[in-house]
Biopython code that builds the backbone (N, CA, C, O; Angstrom):
import numpy as np
from Bio.PDB.StructureBuilder import StructureBuilder

atoms = [
    (1, "MET", "N", (21.805, 36.480, 77.416)),
    (1, "MET", "CA", (22.762, 35.577, 77.346)),
    (1, "MET", "C", (23.558, 35.699, 75.938)),
    (1, "MET", "O", (24.725, 35.312, 75.876)),
    (2, "ALA", "N", (22.963, 36.194, 74.917)),
    (2, "ALA", "CA", (23.729, 36.370, 73.691)),
    (2, "ALA", "C", (24.755, 37.405, 73.783)),
    (2, "ALA", "O", (25.724, 37.349, 73.025)),
    (3, "VAL", "N", (24.624, 38.426, 74.711)),
    (3, "VAL", "CA", (25.596, 39.449, 74.978)),
    (3, "VAL", "C", (26.730, 38.823, 75.587)),
    (3, "VAL", "O", (27.853, 39.209, 75.266)),
    (4, "SER", "N", (26.562, 37.786, 76.534)),
    (4, "SER", "CA", (27.679, 37.341, 77.331)),
    (4, "SER", "C", (28.489, 36.275, 76.559)),
    (4, "SER", "O", (29.673, 36.121, 76.861)),
    (5, "ILE", "N", (27.940, 35.545, 75.605)),
    (5, "ILE", "CA", (28.541, 34.635, 74.881)),
    (5, "ILE", "C", (28.736, 34.918, 73.401)),
    (5, "ILE", "O", (27.768, 35.057, 72.653)),
    (6, "PRO", "N", (30.007, 35.004, 72.981)),
    (6, "PRO", "CA", (30.305, 35.310, 71.511)),
    (6, "PRO", "C", (29.763, 34.264, 70.622)),
    (6, "PRO", "O", (30.072, 33.087, 70.809)),
    (7, "LEU", "N", (28.980, 34.618, 69.671)),
    (7, "LEU", "CA", (28.318, 33.781, 68.645)),
    (7, "LEU", "C", (28.793, 34.034, 67.275)),
    (7, "LEU", "O", (29.058, 35.176, 66.899)),
    (8, "THR", "N", (28.917, 32.897, 66.444)),
    (8, "THR", "CA", (29.082, 33.052, 64.984)),
    (8, "THR", "C", (27.852, 33.660, 64.383)),
    (8, "THR", "O", (26.811, 33.734, 65.036)),
    (9, "GLU", "N", (27.949, 34.103, 63.137)),
    (9, "GLU", "CA", (26.768, 34.594, 62.467)),
    (9, "GLU", "C", (25.704, 33.596, 62.382)),
    (9, "GLU", "O", (24.529, 33.943, 62.503)),
    (10, "ASP", "N", (26.068, 32.270, 62.165)),
    (10, "ASP", "CA", (25.057, 31.204, 62.030)),
    (10, "ASP", "C", (24.382, 30.980, 63.329)),
    (10, "ASP", "O", (23.175, 30.747, 63.386)),
    (11, "GLU", "N", (25.153, 31.047, 64.383)),
    (11, "GLU", "CA", (24.612, 30.767, 65.736)),
    (11, "GLU", "C", (23.707, 31.928, 66.136)),
    (11, "GLU", "O", (22.645, 31.683, 66.709)),
    (12, "GLN", "N", (24.058, 33.122, 65.876)),
    (12, "GLN", "CA", (23.203, 34.291, 66.074)),
    (12, "GLN", "C", (21.860, 34.187, 65.315)),
    (12, "GLN", "O", (20.814, 34.533, 65.866)),
    (13, "ALA", "N", (21.890, 33.682, 63.974)),
    (13, "ALA", "CA", (20.727, 33.467, 63.187)),
    (13, "ALA", "C", (19.867, 32.437, 63.830)),
    (13, "ALA", "O", (18.650, 32.605, 63.900)),
    (14, "ALA", "N", (20.477, 31.337, 64.321)),
    (14, "ALA", "CA", (19.683, 30.289, 64.888)),
    (14, "ALA", "C", (18.999, 30.793, 66.193)),
    (14, "ALA", "O", (17.900, 30.344, 66.518)),
    (15, "LEU", "N", (19.627, 31.695, 66.916)),
    (15, "LEU", "CA", (18.983, 32.291, 68.103)),
    (15, "LEU", "C", (17.823, 33.201, 67.683)),
    (15, "LEU", "O", (16.759, 33.155, 68.299)),
    (16, "THR", "N", (18.017, 34.058, 66.604)),
    (16, "THR", "CA", (16.976, 35.035, 66.414)),
    (16, "THR", "C", (15.937, 34.542, 65.247)),
    (16, "THR", "O", (14.793, 34.991, 65.180)),
    (17, "ASP", "N", (16.428, 33.627, 64.386)),
    (17, "ASP", "CA", (15.519, 33.296, 63.204)),
    (17, "ASP", "C", (14.711, 32.109, 63.453)),
    (17, "ASP", "O", (13.791, 31.929, 62.654)),
    (18, "GLY", "N", (14.859, 31.258, 64.395)),
    (18, "GLY", "CA", (14.132, 30.070, 64.652)),
    (18, "GLY", "C", (14.620, 28.776, 64.096)),
    (18, "GLY", "O", (15.809, 28.516, 63.907)),
    (19, "LYS", "N", (13.607, 27.975, 63.845)),
    (19, "LYS", "CA", (13.869, 26.617, 63.424)),
    (19, "LYS", "C", (14.552, 26.383, 62.130)),
    (19, "LYS", "O", (15.379, 25.476, 62.035)),
    (20, "ALA", "N", (14.272, 27.100, 61.189)),
    (20, "ALA", "CA", (14.973, 26.961, 59.894)),
    (20, "ALA", "C", (16.502, 27.209, 60.061)),
    (20, "ALA", "O", (17.354, 26.478, 59.555)),
    (21, "ALA", "N", (16.761, 28.278, 60.798)),
    (21, "ALA", "CA", (18.247, 28.579, 61.049)),
    (21, "ALA", "C", (18.977, 27.554, 61.867)),
    (21, "ALA", "O", (20.165, 27.276, 61.705)),
    (22, "ILE", "N", (18.138, 26.984, 62.805)),
    (22, "ILE", "CA", (18.670, 26.019, 63.689)),
    (22, "ILE", "C", (18.975, 24.748, 62.886)),
    (22, "ILE", "O", (20.064, 24.194, 63.044)),
    (23, "ASP", "N", (18.089, 24.274, 62.057)),
    (23, "ASP", "CA", (18.223, 23.122, 61.103)),
    (23, "ASP", "C", (19.418, 23.340, 60.295)),
    (23, "ASP", "O", (20.273, 22.463, 60.174)),
    (24, "GLN", "N", (19.509, 24.545, 59.711)),
    (24, "GLN", "CA", (20.653, 24.771, 58.831)),
    (24, "GLN", "C", (22.045, 24.669, 59.551)),
    (24, "GLN", "O", (23.034, 24.165, 59.018)),
    (25, "LEU", "N", (22.020, 25.204, 60.830)),
    (25, "LEU", "CA", (23.174, 25.188, 61.666)),
    (25, "LEU", "C", (23.551, 23.770, 62.016)),
    (25, "LEU", "O", (24.728, 23.415, 61.953)),
    (26, "LEU", "N", (22.583, 22.949, 62.385)),
    (26, "LEU", "CA", (22.895, 21.626, 62.800)),
    (26, "LEU", "C", (23.358, 20.815, 61.479)),
    (26, "LEU", "O", (24.299, 20.026, 61.556)),
    (27, "ASN", "N", (22.748, 21.009, 60.407)),
    (27, "ASN", "CA", (23.298, 20.294, 59.189)),
    (27, "ASN", "C", (24.753, 20.674, 58.789)),
    (27, "ASN", "O", (25.520, 19.838, 58.310)),
    (28, "ARG", "N", (25.100, 21.973, 59.008)),
    (28, "ARG", "CA", (26.491, 22.434, 58.804)),
    (28, "ARG", "C", (27.421, 21.805, 59.745)),
    (28, "ARG", "O", (28.508, 21.377, 59.357)),
    (29, "LEU", "N", (27.010, 21.723, 61.068)),
    (29, "LEU", "CA", (27.874, 21.213, 62.077)),
    (29, "LEU", "C", (27.908, 19.670, 62.182)),
    (29, "LEU", "O", (28.679, 19.096, 62.951)),
    (30, "ALA", "N", (27.065, 19.044, 61.401)),
    (30, "ALA", "CA", (27.041, 17.528, 61.402)),
    (30, "ALA", "C", (28.328, 16.861, 61.114)),
    (30, "ALA", "O", (28.541, 15.749, 61.599)),
    (31, "ASP", "N", (29.238, 17.469, 60.336)),
    (31, "ASP", "CA", (30.535, 16.864, 59.991)),
    (31, "ASP", "C", (31.656, 17.543, 60.684)),
    (31, "ASP", "O", (32.816, 17.213, 60.434)),
    (32, "THR", "N", (31.372, 18.476, 61.544)),
    (32, "THR", "CA", (32.471, 19.270, 62.224)),
    (32, "THR", "C", (32.866, 18.309, 63.465)),
    (32, "THR", "O", (31.999, 17.802, 64.177)),
    (33, "PRO", "N", (34.219, 18.109, 63.657)),
    (33, "PRO", "CA", (34.597, 17.279, 64.778)),
    (33, "PRO", "C", (34.317, 17.924, 66.138)),
    (33, "PRO", "O", (34.428, 19.140, 66.293)),
    (34, "THR", "N", (33.962, 17.115, 67.093)),
    (34, "THR", "CA", (33.840, 17.636, 68.424)),
    (34, "THR", "C", (35.194, 17.674, 69.063)),
    (34, "THR", "O", (36.142, 17.059, 68.574)),
    (35, "PRO", "N", (35.296, 18.422, 70.200)),
    (35, "PRO", "CA", (36.677, 18.432, 70.972)),
    (35, "PRO", "C", (37.299, 17.112, 71.125)),
    (35, "PRO", "O", (38.529, 17.065, 71.154)),
    (36, "THR", "N", (36.552, 15.938, 71.236)),
    (36, "THR", "CA", (37.173, 14.687, 71.497)),
    (36, "THR", "C", (37.491, 13.924, 70.125)),
    (36, "THR", "O", (38.112, 12.861, 70.141)),
    (37, "GLY", "N", (37.079, 14.460, 69.039)),
    (37, "GLY", "CA", (37.458, 14.047, 67.693)),
    (37, "GLY", "C", (36.268, 13.518, 66.754)),
    (37, "GLY", "O", (36.235, 13.889, 65.581)),
    (38, "PRO", "N", (35.344, 12.699, 67.242)),
    (38, "PRO", "CA", (34.311, 12.295, 66.260)),
    (38, "PRO", "C", (33.284, 13.337, 65.957)),
    (38, "PRO", "O", (33.046, 14.229, 66.772)),
    (39, "THR", "N", (32.697, 13.256, 64.863)),
    (39, "THR", "CA", (31.678, 14.223, 64.441)),
    (39, "THR", "C", (30.390, 13.829, 65.001)),
    (39, "THR", "O", (30.213, 12.672, 65.383)),
    (40, "PRO", "N", (29.401, 14.794, 65.080)),
    (40, "PRO", "CA", (28.042, 14.481, 65.645)),
    (40, "PRO", "C", (27.391, 13.238, 64.926)),
    (40, "PRO", "O", (26.657, 12.480, 65.560)),
    (41, "GLN", "N", (27.671, 13.042, 63.586)),
    (41, "GLN", "CA", (27.118, 12.035, 62.833)),
    (41, "GLN", "C", (27.731, 10.602, 63.324)),
    (41, "GLN", "O", (27.059, 9.571, 63.337)),
    (42, "LYS", "N", (28.985, 10.673, 63.692)),
    (42, "LYS", "CA", (29.590, 9.433, 64.180)),
    (42, "LYS", "C", (29.131, 9.052, 65.600)),
    (42, "LYS", "O", (29.085, 7.884, 65.987)),
    (43, "ILE", "N", (28.803, 10.092, 66.330)),
    (43, "ILE", "CA", (28.309, 9.846, 67.667)),
    (43, "ILE", "C", (27.061, 9.191, 67.710)),
    (43, "ILE", "O", (26.902, 8.206, 68.431)),
    (44, "THR", "N", (26.076, 9.694, 66.935)),
    (44, "THR", "CA", (24.687, 9.103, 66.887)),
    (44, "THR", "C", (24.471, 8.705, 65.518)),
    (44, "THR", "O", (24.745, 9.442, 64.570)),
    (45, "ALA", "N", (23.936, 7.436, 65.391)),
    (45, "ALA", "CA", (23.550, 7.028, 63.963)),
    (45, "ALA", "C", (22.373, 7.859, 63.587)),
    (45, "ALA", "O", (21.589, 8.267, 64.444)),
    (46, "PRO", "N", (22.235, 8.119, 62.290)),
    (46, "PRO", "CA", (21.225, 8.865, 61.682)),
    (46, "PRO", "C", (19.865, 8.155, 61.966)),
    (46, "PRO", "O", (19.718, 6.949, 61.765)),
    (47, "GLY", "N", (18.920, 8.934, 62.423)),
    (47, "GLY", "CA", (17.598, 8.416, 62.764)),
    (47, "GLY", "C", (17.448, 7.883, 64.220)),
    (47, "GLY", "O", (16.328, 7.591, 64.641)),
    (48, "SER", "N", (18.482, 7.760, 64.942)),
    (48, "SER", "CA", (18.392, 7.134, 66.246)),
    (48, "SER", "C", (18.088, 8.364, 67.376)),
    (48, "SER", "O", (17.626, 8.119, 68.491)),
    (49, "ALA", "N", (18.385, 9.566, 66.956)),
    (49, "ALA", "CA", (18.063, 10.633, 67.982)),
    (49, "ALA", "C", (16.766, 11.304, 67.657)),
    (49, "ALA", "O", (16.484, 11.502, 66.475)),
    (50, "GLN", "N", (16.045, 11.630, 68.511)),
    (50, "GLN", "CA", (14.806, 12.355, 68.254)),
    (50, "GLN", "C", (14.931, 13.841, 68.766)),
    (50, "GLN", "O", (15.213, 14.127, 69.929)),
    (51, "LEU", "N", (14.699, 14.719, 67.798)),
    (51, "LEU", "CA", (14.898, 16.135, 68.207)),
    (51, "LEU", "C", (13.655, 16.607, 68.889)),
    (51, "LEU", "O", (12.564, 16.143, 68.557)),
    (52, "LEU", "N", (13.765, 17.466, 69.784)),
    (52, "LEU", "CA", (12.538, 18.024, 70.432)),
    (52, "LEU", "C", (11.950, 19.161, 69.647)),
    (52, "LEU", "O", (12.709, 19.984, 69.135)),
    (53, "PRO", "N", (10.680, 19.258, 69.522)),
    (53, "PRO", "CA", (10.102, 20.334, 68.798)),
    (53, "PRO", "C", (10.376, 21.679, 69.511)),
    (53, "PRO", "O", (10.625, 21.726, 70.716)),
    (54, "ILE", "N", (10.319, 22.788, 68.701)),
    (54, "ILE", "CA", (10.562, 24.056, 69.179)),
    (54, "ILE", "C", (9.191, 24.648, 69.237)),
    (54, "ILE", "O", (8.543, 24.716, 68.193)),
    (55, "VAL", "N", (8.647, 25.122, 70.463)),
    (55, "VAL", "CA", (7.380, 25.614, 70.713)),
    (55, "VAL", "C", (7.479, 27.131, 71.101)),
    (55, "VAL", "O", (8.322, 27.519, 71.910)),
    (56, "ALA", "N", (6.684, 27.877, 70.561)),
    (56, "ALA", "CA", (6.570, 29.264, 70.911)),
    (56, "ALA", "C", (5.989, 29.388, 72.422)),
    (56, "ALA", "O", (5.042, 28.727, 72.848)),
    (57, "VAL", "N", (6.663, 30.268, 73.091)),
    (57, "VAL", "CA", (6.181, 30.504, 74.474)),
    (57, "VAL", "C", (5.706, 31.830, 74.615)),
    (57, "VAL", "O", (6.386, 32.769, 74.199)),
    (58, "ARG", "N", (4.515, 32.016, 75.205)),
    (58, "ARG", "CA", (3.953, 33.332, 75.338)),
    (58, "ARG", "C", (3.804, 33.652, 76.792)),
    (58, "ARG", "O", (3.168, 32.889, 77.519)),
    (59, "GLN", "N", (4.334, 34.692, 77.229)),
    (59, "GLN", "CA", (4.215, 35.174, 78.649)),
    (59, "GLN", "C", (3.055, 36.025, 78.792)),
    (59, "GLN", "O", (2.654, 36.649, 77.810)),
    (60, "GLY", "N", (2.500, 36.114, 79.862)),
    (60, "GLY", "CA", (1.316, 36.820, 80.168)),
    (60, "GLY", "C", (0.715, 36.436, 81.512)),
    (60, "GLY", "O", (1.318, 35.672, 82.266)),
    (61, "LYS", "N", (-0.406, 36.933, 81.801)),
    (61, "LYS", "CA", (-1.113, 36.601, 83.017)),
    (61, "LYS", "C", (-1.698, 35.274, 82.871)),
    (61, "LYS", "O", (-2.271, 34.880, 81.855)),
    (62, "ALA", "N", (-1.506, 34.546, 84.040)),
    (62, "ALA", "CA", (-2.183, 33.127, 84.081)),
    (62, "ALA", "C", (-3.635, 33.260, 84.135)),
    (62, "ALA", "O", (-4.189, 34.188, 84.724)),
    (63, "ALA", "N", (-4.282, 32.279, 83.484)),
    (63, "ALA", "CA", (-5.727, 32.333, 83.468)),
    (63, "ALA", "C", (-6.177, 32.024, 84.868)),
    (63, "ALA", "O", (-5.588, 31.175, 85.538)),
    (64, "GLN", "N", (-7.352, 32.791, 85.387)),
    (64, "GLN", "CA", (-7.792, 32.661, 86.618)),
    (64, "GLN", "C", (-9.014, 31.660, 86.611)),
    (64, "GLN", "O", (-9.835, 31.728, 85.696)),
    (65, "SER", "N", (-9.137, 30.760, 87.593)),
    (65, "SER", "CA", (-10.213, 29.865, 87.611)),
    (65, "SER", "C", (-11.278, 30.215, 88.462)),
    (65, "SER", "O", (-12.268, 29.489, 88.544)),
]
sb = StructureBuilder()
sb.init_structure("model")
sb.init_model(0)
sb.init_chain("A")
sb.init_seg("    ")
for serial, (resi, resn, name, xyz) in enumerate(atoms, 1):
    if name == "N":
        sb.init_residue(resn, " ", resi, " ")
    sb.init_atom(name, np.array(xyz, "f"), 0.0, 1.0, " ", f" {name:<3s}", serial, name[0])
structure = sb.get_structure()
């Protein structure tokens, strides 16, 4: 997917470096206007949104019972 969609350096770092880079990108974009005008901070009041945790996923054989 990263090959098909052009990404900024910050977005690429968020994709490859994990949670710290994602948090940094979200903080930087908080005051960037959306296409309709308001910034993400104006759309949702601080503390009203709950971010989902990032969980490592490991692929492998399923445990047999």
